[in-house]
C-alpha positions in Angstrom: 2.8 -4.8 -18.2 4.6 -7.7 -19.8 2.4 -10.8 -20.2 5.0 -13.0 -18.5 5.0 -11.0 -15.3 1.3 -11.5 -14.7 0.3 -14.1 -12.1 -3.5 -13.9 -12.3 -6.6 -11.8 -12.4 -8.4 -11.6 -9.1 -11.0 -9.6 -7.3 -9.9 -7.1 -4.7 -12.4 -5.6 -2.2 -12.0 -1.9 -2.0 -14.0 0.5 0.2 -16.2 3.1 -1.5 -18.0 5.2 1.1 -19.2 2.6 3.6 -19.6 -0.1 1.0 -17.3 -2.8 -0.2 -16.6 -2.4 -3.9 -15.2 -5.5 -5.7 -12.7 -4.6 -8.4 -10.9 -7.0 -10.7 -7.3 -6.3 -10.8 -4.1 -7.8 -12.4 -1.7 -9.3 -10.0 2.0 -9.6 -11.0 4.5 -12.3 -10.0 6.7 -10.5 -7.6 9.4 -13.1 -8.1 9.8 -11.7 -11.7 10.3 -8.1 -10.3 13.7 -8.3 -8.4 13.9 -4.6 -7.9 11.1 -4.4 -5.5 12.1 -3.1 -2.1 10.4 -2.2 1.2 12.0 1.2 1.1 10.8 2.3 -2.3 7.7 0.1 -2.9 6.7 -0.8 0.6 7.5 -4.5 0.5 10.0 -7.1 -0.6 10.7 -10.8 -0.4 13.4 -11.8 2.0 15.3 -15.1 2.4 14.8 -15.7 6.1 15.5 -19.1 7.7 14.0 -19.8 11.2 14.9 -22.2 13.9 11.2 -22.5 14.9 10.1 -26.2 14.7 6.5 -26.0 15.7 4.6 -22.9 14.3 1.6 -23.8 16.4 3.6 -23.4 19.6 3.2 -19.8 20.9 5.8 -20.2 23.5 8.4 -21.4 21.0 7.5 -18.6 18.7 7.9 -16.0 21.4 11.2 -17.6 22.6 12.8 -18.1 19.2 11.1 -16.1 16.4 10.8 -12.8 18.1 14.6 -12.5 18.5 15.0 -13.7 14.9 12.7 -11.0 13.5 14.1 -8.3 15.7 17.6 -9.1 14.4 16.3 -9.1 10.8 14.5 -5.7 11.3 17.7 -4.1 12.6 19.7 -5.5 9.7 17.2 -4.3 7.1 16.6 -0.8 8.6 19.8 0.0 10.5 17.7 1.0 13.5 19.1 1.0 17.0 16.4 -1.3 18.5 13.6 -3.4 17.1 10.8 -4.4 19.5 8.8 -7.5 18.8 6.0 -8.0 21.2 3.4 -10.4 19.7 2.4 -12.4 16.7 -0.7 -13.5 14.8 -1.3 -16.9 13.4 -3.8 -17.1 10.6 -5.2 -20.5 10.1 -8.6 -22.3 10.3 -8.2 -23.0 14.0 -7.5 -19.4 14.9 -10.3 -18.2 12.6 -12.7 -20.4 14.6 -11.6 -18.6 17.7 -12.2 -15.1 16.3 -13.1 -14.0 12.8 -10.4 -11.3 12.8 -7.8 -14.1 12.6 -9.1 -15.2 9.2 -7.4 -13.8 6.1 -8.4 -10.2 5.7 -10.1 -9.7 2.4 -10.3 -6.0 1.9 -7.6 -3.6 0.8 -6.0 -1.8 3.7 -2.8 -0.6 5.3 -2.7 -1.2 9.0 -1.9 2.3 10.5 -2.5 6.0 10.0 -0.5 9.1 10.9 -1.3 8.9 14.7 0.0 5.4 15.3 3.4 6.3 16.7 1.8 8.3 19.6 -0.8 5.5 20.1 1.9 2.8 20.3 3.9 4.6 22.9 0.7 5.1 25.0 0.1 1.4 24.7 3.6 0.5 25.9 3.1 2.8 28.9 0.3 0.5 30.1 3.1 -2.0 31.0 1.3 -5.1 29.6 3.4 -8.2 29.9 4.2 -8.5 26.1 5.3 -4.9 26.0 7.5 -5.2 29.1 9.1 -8.3 27.7 9.8 -6.6 24.4 11.5 -3.6 26.1 13.4 -5.9 28.4 14.8 -8.0 25.5 16.1 -4.7 23.9 17.4 -3.3 27.2 15.4 -0.1 27.0 12.5 1.5 28.8 9.3 3.1 27.5 10.8 6.5 28.2 13.7 5.6 25.9 11.2 4.6 23.3 9.4 7.9 23.6 12.7 9.7 23.0 13.3 8.0 19.6 13.8 10.4 16.8 12.2 8.0 14.3 9.7 5.2 14.7 9.2 2.8 11.9 6.9 -0.3 11.7 8.3 -3.2 9.6 6.1 -6.2 9.4 7.0 -9.8 8.4 4.5 -12.2 6.7 5.6 -15.8 6.4 3.8 -18.8 4.9 4.0 -21.8 7.3 1.7 -24.1 5.5 1.5 -25.6 2.0 3.2 -23.5 -0.8 -0.1 -23.1 -2.7 -3.1 -21.8 -0.6 -6.6 -20.6 -1.0 -6.1 -17.0 0.2 -2.5 -15.7 -0.4 -1.5 -12.2 0.5 -1.0 -9.6 -2.2 0.8 -6.3 -1.8 0.3 -3.1 -3.6 3.2 -0.8 -4.7 3.0 2.2 -2.3 4.3 4.5 -5.1 1.1 3.9 -7.1 -1.4 4.7 -4.3 -1.7 8.5 -3.6 -3.0 9.8 -0.2 -6.3 10.7 -1.9 -7.0 6.9 -2.2 -6.5 6.3 1.5 -9.5 6.5 3.9 -9.0 6.4 7.7 -11.4 4.1 9.6 -11.5 3.6 13.3 -10.9 0.1 14.8 -12.3 0.1 18.4 -10.7 -3.3 19.1 -9.1 -6.1 17.2 -9.9 -9.7 17.9 -11.5 -8.6 21.2 -8.5 -6.7 22.5 -8.7 -3.3 24.2 -6.4 -1.4 21.8 -8.2 1.1 19.6 -6.5 2.5 16.5 -7.1 3.8 13.1 -6.4 1.9 9.9 -6.4 2.9 6.3 -9.0 1.4 3.9 -8.3 2.0 0.3 -10.9 3.5 -2.1 -11.2 2.1 -5.7 -8.5 3.4 -8.1 -9.5 6.1 -10.6 -8.6 3.8 -13.5 -8.4 0.0 -13.8 -4.9 -1.3 -12.8 -3.8 2.1 -11.5 -2.7 0.3 -8.4 0.2 -2.0 -9.0 -0.4 -5.4 -7.3 2.1 -8.3 -6.6 2.1 -11.7 -5.0 5.0 -14.1 -4.3 3.8 -17.5 -5.4 4.9 -20.8 -3.7 6.4 -19.2 -0.7 8.5 -21.6 1.5 9.1 -21.4 5.2 12.6 -20.0 4.5 11.1 -16.8 3.0 9.2 -13.8 4.4 7.8 -10.6 3.0 8.9 -7.5 4.8 6.5 -4.6 4.5 6.3 -1.1 6.0 3.1 0.2 7.6 4.3 3.2 9.5 7.3 5.6 9.4 7.3 8.8 11.5 9.8 10.4 9.1 7.6 9.7 6.1 4.5 11.0 7.9 6.4 14.3 8.6 7.5 14.6 4.9 4.1 13.5 3.4 5.7 10.4 1.7 3.6 7.3 1.2 4.5 5.2 4.2 1.5 2.9 3.7 1.6 -0.5 2.0 -1.9 -1.6 0.9 -2.3 -5.3 1.1 -5.1 -7.9 1.0 -5.8 -11.6 0.9 -7.4 -12.7 -2.4 -9.1 -15.9 -3.6 -6.4 -17.5 -5.8 -8.5 -19.4 -8.3 -5.4 -20.6 -10.2 -4.6 -22.8 -7.1 -7.7 -24.9 -7.7 -11.0 -25.3 -5.9 -9.4 -27.7 -3.4 -6.5 -25.5 -2.4 -5.5 -26.0 1.2 -6.4 -23.2 3.8 -3.8 -20.6 4.4 -1.5 -21.0 7.3 0.6 -17.9 8.0 2.3 -16.0 10.8 2.7 -12.2 11.1 5.0 -10.2 13.4 5.5 -6.5 13.7 8.8 -4.9 14.5 8.8 -1.5 16.1 12.1 0.0 14.8 13.5 2.8 16.9 16.2 5.3 15.9 18.1 7.5 18.3 
């Protein structure tokens, strides 16, 4: 690794057995690696302006941002439809409401092989958010179930100060073999009723075997697109996961402002 590409050394919390295992890793500056792509590496930085004015206004986000991210997902993937049904704001106020909305400080990738089937089951429950997402795309849940490919592309955007206490780092999927992934069950998230399985990541066999990146000083006109599920890659055994984690950025200083970010998930359907 070239010295000029390194952003910092930081501690990442891996899962060894049932114990958290802190490992010091080198994190590279993703801005100095222009060849990163969500298709090959699992993630990439995208220029993405938004018309949202108030990132604390859930109604405005649902009205404006969902369509923007659906359009971006269709452009990036070439899919026929991209459903966006919800979002997560991570900031101190939301973390006070539920600890799951604080920055997640262990290495994970959101979904395992069975997520496509679980998601279709969830949409069949006809919850208001799912109904709205289907209606916006002009399809039904039965259309969704007939898709030949289902891909989840997520978007992470910083909506606070450019420097923050716990930024999000991403790991090159090509450097994380299946043997390093460990499925754990999540009976609910933030008090919800949707159970699913997530991948926790075990410590690498050698220091810096996993290739970590961060994009410093992200503005509101940027987003990181990252892949967390792809039914085609599940079928072929390819690494569809994108391990990621928040980390304490000591280079930002002890008085760095708290992170304020928003995440949305696009369910990309191919027919």
